[in-house]
C-alpha positions as CSV (number, residue, x, y, z in Angstrom):
1,M,-8.0,-22.0,15.2
2,C,-6.6,-19.1,13.2
3,A,-5.4,-19.5,9.6
4,L,-2.3,-17.5,8.6
5,L,-2.4,-15.8,5.2
6,L,0.7,-14.1,3.7
7,A,0.3,-11.4,1.0
8,F,2.4,-12.1,-2.0
9,V,0.1,-12.1,-5.1
10,T,-0.4,-9.4,-7.8
11,L,-2.9,-6.6,-7.8
12,S,-6.3,-6.8,-9.3
13,S,-6.0,-5.6,-12.9
14,H,-9.5,-4.1,-13.2
15,A,-9.1,-1.3,-10.6
16,D,-6.6,1.3,-11.8
17,A,-6.7,3.1,-8.4
18,Q,-5.5,0.0,-6.7
19,N,-2.7,-0.7,-9.1
20,R,-0.5,2.2,-7.9
21,F,0.2,0.4,-4.6
22,P,3.1,-2.0,-4.2
23,V,2.2,-5.4,-2.7
24,R,3.9,-6.2,0.6
25,A,3.7,-9.2,2.9
26,I,1.0,-8.7,5.6
27,G,0.2,-11.5,8.0
28,V,-3.5,-12.0,8.5
29,E,-5.0,-14.3,11.1
30,L,-8.6,-15.0,10.7
31,G,-10.2,-15.8,14.0
32,A,-13.1,-18.1,14.7
33,D,-15.4,-15.0,14.6
34,G,-14.2,-14.1,11.1
35,V,-12.4,-10.9,12.1
36,P,-9.0,-10.4,10.4
37,V,-6.1,-9.7,12.7
38,L,-3.1,-8.1,11.0
39,H,0.6,-8.2,11.6
40,F,3.0,-5.9,9.6
41,S,5.7,-3.4,9.8
42,V,6.1,0.1,8.3
43,A,9.5,0.8,10.0
44,D,10.9,1.9,6.7
45,L,9.0,5.2,7.2
46,A,11.6,6.1,9.7
47,E,14.8,4.6,8.2
48,S,16.2,7.8,6.7
49,D,18.6,10.1,8.5
50,A,16.3,13.0,7.9
51,V,13.4,11.3,9.9
52,R,15.8,10.3,12.7
53,E,17.0,13.9,13.0
54,R,13.4,15.2,13.1
55,L,12.5,12.8,15.9
56,R,15.5,13.9,17.8
57,S,14.9,17.6,17.3
58,G,13.0,18.2,20.6
59,I,9.9,19.2,18.7
60,A,6.9,16.8,18.9
61,Q,6.5,14.6,15.8
62,H,3.5,12.5,14.9
63,L,3.5,9.1,13.4
64,S,0.3,7.7,12.0
65,V,-0.6,4.3,10.5
66,T,-4.0,3.9,8.8
67,V,-5.3,0.5,7.6
68,Q,-8.4,0.2,5.4
69,A,-10.2,-2.8,4.0
70,Y,-11.5,-2.7,0.4
71,R,-13.5,-5.0,-1.8
72,V,-11.6,-5.8,-4.9
73,G,-12.8,-3.4,-7.7
74,S,-14.1,-0.8,-5.2
75,T,-12.4,2.5,-4.2
76,E,-14.6,3.0,-1.1
77,P,-13.3,1.5,2.2
78,L,-15.3,-1.1,4.1
79,L,-13.5,-0.5,7.4
80,T,-10.8,1.7,8.8
81,R,-8.4,1.4,11.7
82,Q,-5.8,4.0,12.7
83,A,-2.9,4.0,15.2
84,T,-1.0,7.2,16.1
85,C,2.0,8.1,18.2
86,A,3.3,11.5,19.3
87,V,7.0,11.4,19.8
88,S,9.0,14.0,21.7
89,Y,12.7,13.9,22.4
90,D,14.1,15.3,25.7
91,I,17.4,16.7,24.6
92,F,18.6,17.1,28.2
93,A,17.6,13.6,29.5
94,R,18.4,12.1,26.1
95,Q,15.1,10.1,26.1
96,Y,12.1,9.8,23.9
97,V,8.6,10.3,25.2
98,V,6.1,8.3,23.2
99,R,2.4,9.1,23.6
100,R,-0.4,6.9,22.4
101,G,-3.8,8.3,23.5
102,R,-3.4,9.1,27.2
103,R,-0.5,6.8,27.8
104,A,3.1,8.1,27.8
105,V,6.1,5.8,27.7
106,V,9.8,6.9,28.1
107,M,12.3,5.2,25.8
108,E,16.0,5.6,25.4
109,R,16.5,3.8,22.1
110,Y,15.3,5.1,18.7
111,E,14.7,1.5,17.6
112,D,12.3,1.0,20.5
113,V,10.3,4.0,19.5
114,I,10.0,2.7,15.9
115,D,9.0,-0.8,17.2
116,Q,6.3,0.8,19.4
117,C,4.8,3.0,16.7
118,L,5.5,1.4,13.4
119,V,5.4,-2.3,14.0
120,L,1.8,-3.5,14.4
121,R,1.1,-6.8,15.9
122,R,-2.3,-8.5,16.3
123,V,-4.4,-5.5,15.1
124,P,-8.1,-6.5,14.6
125,I,-9.9,-4.8,11.8
126,G,-13.5,-4.3,12.5
127,R,-16.1,-6.6,14.2
128,A,-17.6,-9.9,13.4
129,D,-20.9,-8.4,12.3
130,E,-19.2,-6.0,9.9
131,W,-17.4,-8.9,8.1
132,R,-20.4,-11.3,8.0
133,G,-22.0,-9.6,5.0
134,H,-18.8,-9.9,3.0
135,A,-18.3,-13.7,3.3
136,G,-17.2,-15.1,-0.1
137,R,-16.0,-11.7,-1.5
138,E,-12.5,-10.8,-2.4
139,V,-10.9,-8.0,-0.3
140,F,-7.5,-6.5,0.3
141,F,-6.0,-4.2,2.9
142,A,-4.4,-0.8,2.1
143,V,-1.8,0.7,4.5
144,R,-0.7,4.3,4.7
145,A,2.0,5.3,7.2
146,E,2.7,9.1,7.7
147,L,5.1,11.3,9.4
148,N,3.3,14.5,10.6
149,P,0.0,14.1,8.7
150,I,-2.0,17.2,8.1
151,S,-4.6,17.8,10.7
152,G,-8.2,16.7,10.0
153,R,-9.4,20.4,9.9
154,R,-6.7,21.6,7.6
155,C,-7.1,18.6,5.3
156,R,-10.8,19.1,5.0
157,E,-10.2,22.8,4.1
158,L,-7.7,21.8,1.4
159,L,-10.1,19.2,0.0
160,R,-12.9,21.8,-0.2
161,G,-10.7,24.5,-1.7
162,G,-10.3,26.4,1.6
163,R,-14.0,26.8,2.3
164,E,-15.1,26.3,5.8
165,S,-17.6,23.6,6.6
166,E,-21.1,24.7,7.5
167,G,-21.3,21.9,10.1
168,P,-19.0,20.9,12.9
169,I,-15.5,19.9,11.8
170,G,-14.4,16.5,13.2
171,P,-11.6,14.1,12.4
172,I,-11.4,13.3,8.7
173,V,-11.0,9.7,7.6
174,V,-8.7,9.6,4.5
175,N,-9.6,7.2,1.8
176,I,-6.3,5.6,1.0
177,V,-7.1,4.2,-2.5
178,R,-8.6,7.5,-3.8
179,R,-6.3,10.4,-4.5
180,E,-8.2,12.7,-2.1
181,I,-5.3,12.7,0.3
182,C,-3.5,15.6,2.1
183,E,0.3,15.0,2.0
184,A,2.4,14.5,5.1
185,D,6.1,15.1,5.5
186,R,6.8,11.5,4.6
187,V,4.5,8.7,3.4
188,V,4.8,5.0,2.9
189,E,1.9,3.2,1.1
190,F,1.3,-0.4,0.2
191,R,-1.4,-3.1,0.0
192,S,-1.9,-6.7,0.7
193,E,-2.8,-9.4,-1.7
194,S,-6.4,-10.0,-2.5
195,F,-8.1,-12.9,-0.6
196,R,-11.5,-14.3,-0.3
197,V,-13.3,-13.7,3.0
198,P,-14.2,-17.1,4.5
199,R,-17.5,-18.0,6.0
200,V,-17.3,-18.4,9.7
201,G,-16.8,-22.0,10.5
202,G,-16.3,-22.9,6.9
203,A,-13.4,-23.3,4.5
204,R,-11.8,-20.5,2.6
């Protein structure tokens, strides 16, 4: 049976990099296998008239939500999960086309697009074996939602001062807590409360 944890406590005072994030409520269900399953919304990323106009411009826009788990006191993520949407507006049909991976869905209402892309329900973070070694430790989740994030290649070039990588350039995983981040057109960041990872089958 899953236990529901709501995030309402203050930040850990001994990690300055963590203190810049506002705390927001994140629902966390801990399954029998010990994997956290998250529920939260970042719909406020798209609440402004400017974002609404961009999504109705007819030019493809990209929405990205990245979730990372951290040990309290550390700036290196334990696990990362990312969800992305590409949103195009057909100005003739007056419909949105929302693409997630290879799937494309047609929607008429702006609110449905935001619900599809920026309201996350039952998102598992990692696998049971990845959490087993952290039982008893305090962790938190950091969330970064972006409109039109810079591509992995361009971000890597910026972080390296414009120098090309000697090896193949693949997708870059941004560390949310550290400041090594390439800015998107619009960003919303927050974190959960800290909580102690339970032992599977045991009490918190």
